[in-house]
C-alpha positions as CSV (number, residue, x, y, z in Angstrom):
1,H,-26.5,-7.8,36.7
2,L,-25.0,-4.4,36.4
3,G,-21.7,-4.0,34.4
4,I,-19.3,-1.3,35.7
5,A,-16.6,-0.1,33.3
6,S,-13.5,0.4,35.3
7,D,-9.8,1.3,35.1
8,D,-9.1,-0.4,38.4
9,N,-11.1,-3.4,39.4
10,D,-9.3,-3.5,42.7
11,A,-11.1,-0.3,43.7
12,G,-14.4,-2.1,43.3
13,V,-13.2,-5.0,45.4
14,R,-12.1,-2.6,48.1
15,V,-15.4,-0.8,48.3
16,F,-17.9,-3.7,47.9
17,I,-16.0,-6.7,49.4
18,D,-13.5,-5.2,51.9
19,N,-15.6,-2.3,53.1
20,L,-19.2,-3.4,52.6
21,G,-18.7,-7.1,53.1
22,C,-20.3,-8.3,49.8
23,P,-19.1,-11.8,48.7
24,L,-16.9,-12.3,45.7
25,D,-18.6,-14.6,43.2
26,S,-15.6,-15.0,40.8
27,T,-12.9,-13.4,38.8
28,Q,-12.3,-14.0,35.1
29,T,-9.8,-13.0,32.4
30,D,-11.2,-13.0,28.8
31,V,-8.7,-12.8,26.0
32,E,-9.0,-13.1,22.2
33,V,-5.9,-14.6,20.7
34,R,-4.7,-15.2,17.2
35,V,-2.5,-18.2,16.5
36,V,-0.5,-18.1,13.3
37,T,0.6,-21.4,11.7
38,E,3.2,-21.5,8.9
39,S,3.4,-24.4,6.5
40,F,6.4,-25.4,4.6
41,I,5.5,-27.5,1.5
42,S,8.2,-29.2,-0.5
43,D,8.0,-31.4,-3.6
44,K,10.8,-33.5,-2.1
45,Y,10.5,-33.2,1.7
46,D,7.7,-33.6,4.2
47,L,5.1,-31.0,4.9
48,V,6.0,-29.1,8.0
49,Y,3.7,-27.0,10.1
50,H,5.1,-24.5,12.6
51,S,2.8,-22.7,15.0
52,R,3.9,-19.4,16.5
53,P,3.0,-18.4,20.0
54,P,-0.5,-17.0,20.5
55,E,-0.8,-13.2,20.1
56,I,-3.3,-11.5,22.4
57,L,-5.6,-9.2,20.3
58,G,-7.6,-7.9,23.2
59,G,-9.4,-8.8,26.4
60,L,-11.0,-7.9,29.7
61,R,-10.4,-8.6,33.4
62,D,-13.7,-9.2,35.2
63,V,-14.7,-9.3,38.8
64,F,-18.2,-10.5,39.8
65,I,-19.5,-9.4,43.2
66,D,-22.8,-10.5,44.7
67,I,-25.0,-7.8,46.0
68,G,-28.1,-9.5,47.3
69,D,-30.3,-10.9,44.4
70,C,-28.1,-9.1,41.8
71,A,-24.4,-8.9,40.9
72,L,-22.0,-6.2,39.9
73,E,-19.5,-7.1,37.1
74,F,-16.5,-4.8,37.1
75,L,-14.9,-4.8,33.7
76,M,-11.4,-3.5,33.0
77,D,-9.3,-3.4,29.9
78,Y,-6.9,-6.4,29.8
79,D,-4.0,-4.4,28.4
80,S,-4.4,-0.7,27.9
81,S,-1.6,-0.8,25.2
82,H,-4.0,-2.5,22.8
83,T,-5.8,-0.2,20.3
84,P,-9.6,-0.3,20.5
85,Q,-11.5,-1.3,17.4
86,K,-12.9,1.7,15.7
87,R,-16.2,0.3,14.4
88,L,-18.1,-1.4,17.1
89,G,-21.4,-3.1,16.2
90,E,-20.4,-3.5,12.5
91,E,-19.7,-7.3,12.9
92,K,-20.6,-10.0,15.4
93,G,-19.6,-9.3,19.0
94,N,-16.3,-10.6,20.2
95,T,-13.9,-10.3,23.2
96,K,-11.7,-7.7,21.4
97,G,-14.8,-5.6,20.6
98,D,-15.9,-5.9,24.3
99,Q,-12.5,-4.7,25.4
100,S,-12.7,-1.8,22.9
101,A,-16.2,-0.8,24.2
102,I,-14.9,-0.7,27.8
103,A,-11.7,1.1,26.9
104,K,-13.7,3.7,24.9
105,F,-16.3,4.1,27.7
106,V,-13.7,4.8,30.3
107,A,-11.7,7.1,28.0
108,R,-14.9,9.2,27.2
109,R,-16.9,9.0,30.4
110,G,-14.6,7.7,33.1
111,P,-15.5,4.6,35.2
112,G,-19.2,4.0,35.6
113,L,-22.3,2.0,34.7
114,A,-21.7,0.4,31.3
115,H,-24.5,-2.1,30.9
116,V,-27.5,-3.7,32.3
117,A,-27.9,-7.5,31.8
118,F,-31.0,-9.6,32.1
119,A,-31.2,-13.4,32.5
120,T,-33.0,-15.4,29.9
121,R,-33.6,-19.1,29.5
122,D,-33.3,-19.1,25.7
123,I,-30.9,-16.5,24.3
124,D,-31.1,-17.8,20.8
125,A,-34.8,-17.2,20.8
126,I,-34.9,-13.6,22.2
127,L,-32.0,-12.1,20.2
128,P,-33.5,-12.9,16.7
129,K,-37.0,-11.9,18.0
130,L,-35.7,-8.4,18.9
131,A,-34.0,-8.1,15.5
132,D,-37.2,-9.2,13.8
133,D,-39.0,-6.5,15.8
134,G,-36.7,-3.9,14.3
135,W,-34.1,-3.6,17.1
136,R,-30.5,-2.9,16.1
137,M,-28.4,-5.8,17.5
138,I,-24.7,-6.4,18.2
139,D,-25.3,-10.2,18.5
140,L,-28.0,-12.2,16.7
141,E,-27.1,-15.4,18.6
142,G,-25.6,-16.2,22.0
143,R,-21.8,-16.3,22.3
144,P,-19.5,-17.3,25.2
145,G,-19.7,-14.9,28.2
146,G,-18.8,-14.6,31.8
147,R,-19.3,-17.5,34.3
148,G,-19.8,-20.0,31.6
149,S,-22.9,-18.3,30.2
150,L,-24.0,-17.3,26.8
151,I,-24.5,-13.6,26.2
152,G,-25.9,-11.4,23.5
153,F,-25.8,-7.6,23.2
154,V,-28.5,-5.1,22.1
155,H,-27.0,-2.0,20.4
156,P,-27.2,1.1,22.6
157,S,-28.7,3.2,19.8
158,N,-32.1,1.5,20.6
159,F,-32.0,3.6,23.8
160,G,-30.7,6.9,22.5
161,G,-27.1,5.7,22.7
162,G,-26.9,5.8,26.5
163,L,-27.6,2.3,27.6
164,L,-25.9,-0.9,26.6
165,M,-28.1,-3.9,27.4
166,H,-27.5,-7.6,27.1
167,F,-29.0,-10.9,27.8
168,V,-27.4,-13.7,29.7
169,E,-28.3,-17.4,29.4
170,P,-26.8,-19.0,32.5
171,Q,-25.0,-22.3,32.5
172,A,-27.2,-25.3,32.5
173,D,-25.7,-26.6,35.8
174,G,-27.8,-24.2,37.8
175,G,-25.1,-22.5,39.8
176,Y,-25.6,-19.0,38.4
177,E,-29.3,-19.6,37.8
178,K,-30.0,-20.6,41.4
179,K,-28.5,-17.3,42.5
180,Y,-30.0,-14.9,40.0
181,G,-32.4,-16.8,37.6
């Protein structure tokens, strides 16, 4: 699929679904949350745990649109008030980092092609192989991604800094794989 960084996913829906008649595959909201739990320990009274409400650290809003044998994924910052992470690629990929990458992309370049994704049947084999072959990686193993898949990103510096590439291992149920695999 092709990933499109966006500041308005509805614009992509209007063009590709409303105007061109492409079918909507799905929409998804990805958020990374932190849950803080306080503990109160007493030598006389019971131990008490109190969980605070989840705090959203970052996230994305995704729209997947079918375009023949491929798909477009429109990715928009979940909440533009969140500050992007400064050092992407320094630690394992995560939803907050993905949001930061999209937010930075749109701020620097405007909306546009952000990544190219390729389906694979064994993400946990291909990512370490690329790393062993000297590729700089964001992910060394698959992590949860859109449509119930596992994903793993290759660092854009492998392509002169201009192309973000990732691999997608579709869900085992075959829904995504039947369409694109």
